[in-house]
N, C-alpha and C positions, 0 to 999 in steps of 0.2 A: 311078395310081401315086402313092404318098405321097412328097412331096418333103421331104428332110431338110436342115436348115440349122443350122450351128454359129455360135453368137453368144456373144460375151463381154461381160459386164456387170459393173460395179463397184458394190458396195453398201457402205454404212457402217451398221453396226448398233451402236446405243448400249447400253451396259450399264446395269443398274439404278442403279449408283452414279453414272454419268455423268448420267443423267436427274435424280437427286436433286441433284447439284451444279448443274445448270442451273436447277433450281427455287430453290436458294439464291441463285443469281446474279440471278434476276429480282425477288425480293422486296425492297421498300424497307427502309430502316433501322428504321422504326417497327414493321415486322412481324418483323424479324430477332430482336428481343428476345424475342418470344413463341415464336419457333421454337427459340431457344436454351434457354429455360425448359422447353419441352416435351421437348426432347432430354435435358436433365438429369434431368427427372422419370422418363423412361422407361428411362434407362441409368444404373445405379448406378456404372459405371466412369468416368463423365464428371462432373466437378465444377468449381465455380467456383474460379478462381485467387486466392490471397491477394495483394493488391497491397502494394507497398512504401509506407511512409508518405509518402515524397517524391513518389511517383507520384500518390497520392491528393490531395496538396496541389496538384500540377500540374494535375490535371484537375477539381479541385473547382469552379473558376470556371465551367468549361464545363457541368458536370453540374447546376449550379443556375441555368442560363440561364433567363431568363423568356421563354416562348414565346408570350406574349400577342399579339405582332405577327404570329404565324403563324395566329392563330385565324380559322377560316372563319365559324363561327356564334357570335354573342355573346349569343343569347337561348336560355336553357335550356328555357323553357316551351314545350310543344307546343300545337298548336291544340286538341287534344282536352282537355288540362288547362284551357286558357283558357275553353273553352265550358262544361265541367263546373263550373267555379268560379262561373259566372253562374247556375247552377241552385240554388246554396246559398241556403236561406231561401225558395225558391219554394213556393207553395201548391198544387203539383201533387199529384194523388193518387199512390199507390204505383204503380199500373198505368201511368198516363201518364208518370210519371218514368222508369219502366223503358223504355218505348217511345222516349222522347226520348233517353235514354242509348244505346239500341240504334242509333238512327239516327246519332248523333254518332260512334259507333265504326264505322259503316259508310261514313263519308266517305272519299274517295280522298285522295291526297297533295296535291291542289289545294284541298281543302275542298269538293268537289262530291259530290253523291249521284248517281252515274251509274247505279245500279240502280233499277228501278221498284219501286213499293210492293208489287206482286203477288209479286215475287221475295223481298222482305223478309218478307212474311207467310208465304210457303211455307217459308222458312228457320226462322222462329219455330215453325211447326207441326212440322217434322221434327226440329229441333234442341232445341227447348225444350218440345215438346208443348203449344204455346200457340196457340189459335185467335184471330186478331185481325182485326177488320173493317178494310177499307181506309179507312173514314171515321176510325177511331181513329188509324191510321197517318198519315193526311193531317193530322189535327189536331196530332199530335206533330211532323210535319215543319214545320208553320207555326210552331210554337214555336221549333224549331231555326233557322229562317230569320229569326226576330225577334232572334236573338242577334247580338252583335258578334264579329268583323267582319262587317258586312252583306254579303250575297252568299253566305254559307256555306249549304250545303244545296241550292244550285241544281243543276239537272240539267245545265246547260251554261253557256257564257259569256253567251249571250243572256239567260237567266233571271237570271243573276248580276247583270247590269247593270240589269235591270228591278227586282229586289229593292232595289238601292241607290237607284234613282230613286224608288221608293215611299217611301223613308225621308226624302227631301228635303222640307223644309217651307218654303214651299209646294211641292208637287210640280210639276215642269215637265211639264205634260200633253203638250206638243208633242214633247219629247224621248222621253217614254214611248211616245207613239203611233208615232214613227218606229222605235224599237228593236223594238216589238212587231209592227208591220205591214210595215216596210220594212227589216228587219235585213240582208238580203243586199245590197241596194243601198248601205246605210250602211257595212257592213264592207268592201265592195269599192270604196268611195269613188266611187260612180257619181253624181256631183254633178248631172249633167244630168237623170237620172231622178228624183232626189229633188226638185229644183226644179220639175220638171214635174208630178209626181204629188202631192206634198204641198202645192204652191203656197205656198211661202215664199220670202223674200228670201235673198240670199247672206249678208247679215249675220246673219240669224236662224240659218241653217244653220251658219255659223262658230261662233256661240255654243253651239249644240248639240254640235258636235264638241269644242269646248273643255271643255264640261261632262262629256261622256262620257269623254273622255281623262283627266279628273281622277279617275275612279272606279277601283276596285281590281279588275283582271281575275282575280287569283288570291287568294282569301281567305286561303290558308295562308301567303302571303308574309310573311317576317319571323319565322316561328315555327320552332322546332327540329323536325327530322324525327325526332329521338329524344330521349327523356327521360332516357336513361341516361348519356350522355356528350356532351361537346363535341368537334367535329371540329377537328383541327389539321393543319397542314402542317409536317412536319419535314424539312429539307433533308438529302439524303444526301451532298452535297458543298458545300464553301465555297470560293469563288474570291476570294482577297484580293489587293489591289494593294499591292505594296511596291517603291518606287523604279521605278515604271512596269513592273514585272515581276509576273506573275500567279503567286501561290502557291496550289496546290491542297491542300485538306485534306479528308479523309474524316471524316464525322461518326461519332463512336464511339457504340456502343450503350451505354445506361446500365448494362448488365450488365458485370461484371468479366470478365477473360479466362477462358478455359476450359482445363482440362488433364485429362490422363488420371490417374485415381486411382492413387497409389503403392501403396496397400493392395491394390487388386485386381490390379495388375501383379505385385506380390511374391507374392501368393497363387497366381497362375497358375503361377509358377515352382516353388512349393513343393508344391502339391497333386499327388497321384498318382491320385486318383479320376478315371476317364475322363469320366464325365458332368459332374462339376464343372469339369474342365479344359476340356471342350468349351464349356460355358456361359460360363466366364470368358474364354476365347479369343474367342468371338463378341462379347462385350460390350466387351472391351479393343480389339479390332480396329475395331469400329464407332466407339468413342470416338476412337481415333487418326484414323480417316478423317474424322470430323466436325470435329475440331480442325484438321486439315490443310485441309479444304474451306473453313472460315471464313477461314483465312489466305490461301488461294488466291483466294477471293472478293474479299478486300480488294485483293490485288495486281492482279487482273483489272480491278476497277472503277477503280483508280487509273491503270492503263495506258491503258484506253479513254478515260477522261475527260481525261487529259493530252493524248491525241491530238486530241480534240475541241477543247480549249482552244488547242492549237497551230494548228489550222486556223482557229479563230475568234478569234485573238489580238486583232485590232483591235477586234472587237465587245466583247469582255470588258473592254477598257480604256476605250473610249468610252461604251458602253452605248447607242449610236445604232443603230437598226434598219437604217439604210442601210449600216452597216459589216458586216452579217451576210452572209457570202458563201455561195454555193450549196454545199451539202454533203449527200451521200448516205451511207447506211450503208456502201456499198462503199468510199467514200473513207477512212473510218476503218478499215475492215477491212484495207485495203491497207497502212496504216501499222503497225498492231499485229500484222499477220499472223494474224488470227483469222477465224473464220467470220462471215458477215453476221448469222446468227441470234444469235450471242453479243453482237454490238454492239446488236442490237435489244433483247435481254433487259436489257442494262445501261442503255439509254436509256429504256425503258418504265417508267412508274410511279416514276421517280426525279426528285427535285427538286434544284436547285442554287441556292445563295444567293450573290448578287453585290452589289456596291455600289449597283446600280440596281434591285434587286428579286429576288424568288424566283420561279422558274418551272420548268416541266418541261423536262428535258433534251431530250426529243424535239422541242421547239419550235425547237431550234437547227438542225434538218434542214429543208432545202427544195430544191426542184428548181432547175435552172439554166435561164436564158433567154439566148439569144445574140442580141445586138443586131446591127444591120446593119453596124456597124463592127468586128464580131468580138469585142466585149467580152462576157464572161459575167457576168450579175448574178443575184441571187436573185429568185425569183418573189415573195418577200415585198415587194420593192421595188415591183413592179408593183401588188401589192394595196394598198400604202400610197398609191400614186398614184391608184388607182381610188377608194379611200375619200375622198381629198382632192377629187376631181372631184365625187363625190356630195355631199359636205359643202358645197361651194360652188355647187351648182346652184340654179337658180330652182325652188323647190318648187311653184310654180303650173304649171310646165312642166318636170318632171324629165326627165333624159336616159334614153332607153331603152338597152338593151344594145348595139344597133348604133351609136348615137351615142357611147356611151362608148368603144367599140372604135375609132371614128374619132379621138376625142380622145386616146386612148392612143397611137395611131399617130403623132400629132404630137409625142409625147414619145419617139418612136423605139421604142415597144413595139407591134409589129405582131402583134396577137393576134386570133383570130376571135371572133365574137359569142358562140359557144357557150362559149369559154374565159372570156369576161367573165362570163357567167351562172354558170359554175362557181366563179370566184373570188368573185363577189358573194355567192353562197350560203354559201361557206366563211366569209365575213366576217359572215354573219348579217344581210345587208342585203336589204330587200324589193325587189320589182319596182317599176318606175317608176309603175305604176298605184297601188300602195299607198303610195308616197312622196308622192304628189300631195296638195297642200293648196289650199284655196280662196284 
């Protein structure tokens, strides 16, 4: 006998316009400008609003702001361009020059050639109908590896270090021998194994580590990832201190305000043609929706960010990380009476400028930890304490995670060894074995 059961469930289905609004809410101010331009291009019923002369003067100072201090990359030249410049005036044959350039364009983001020569020759045969011997490719690769920065064109980090050691004059044969034959023990800082197998003194091994650590592990470091533009950070919010009070300002897009075209609105009222009326109605309604959505976006951003500042008031005034209180998405959602997903969209990919720096809004969120005395603190405070312990440790005998857990316990932070490992990894700190020094 089939059993029947009556069950009641509640679902929330988002409309297409709601989904579009959530998309607008999520994008940062630097992308909003492009989104507005795209909408104006696609919808003739939407146009830029003419600003009053007074308003233009009011915002002129902001619009001509120099964003140089927000620049991430200050070197426009890419690694590829830098390498190709070194080939200018070379006496390479046309075929050799082609292969050298082909290898340069096959390098990965780190400046390594991670593909083998057989794969490159296969690509040349299928893509360019060109049959190339491995010996010719290998000769071209040697030319690439002779270019600066040394280490470029290596297959991996080990080869990258060996190429740089080869360029030293005179070459340190002992360092070269250790990296080529004992790389695993060297990279894992297995000092006992190296001292035993290589038969060198501690002082000699110290010098070799000092030499290798001075080499460049990433040949592409310092070069732009793109030759087309420089990356910048534009803050979506500004938190200014005025008489010990925090004033929140939303960064305005460089675009002027948008409005619904009067011409198209009037034409919609006058026309009697059904198809024209339907077309105009669709465009005008879409323009009105977009205009209202931009306004609603600004209101939502300000409301959410105001709640965040209210919760983190002490931190925004002092700028000290110890004043950063525990805060979850749900805490903000409860204040503004919005869904947690909305708070997440507002905080993700958004930056805020303060008197002590510019950073991502999501960095203000952290879990809470309850001390034995009942006080709640941010887990960031524990991470700072963990970092201080590691910075002050004896590098000849660094603390393992269990020892760090014991030391944190003395500071009234009773956390497990696994939690220490998790926090250490989040801070980008190596294990005790890799922090060890001679």
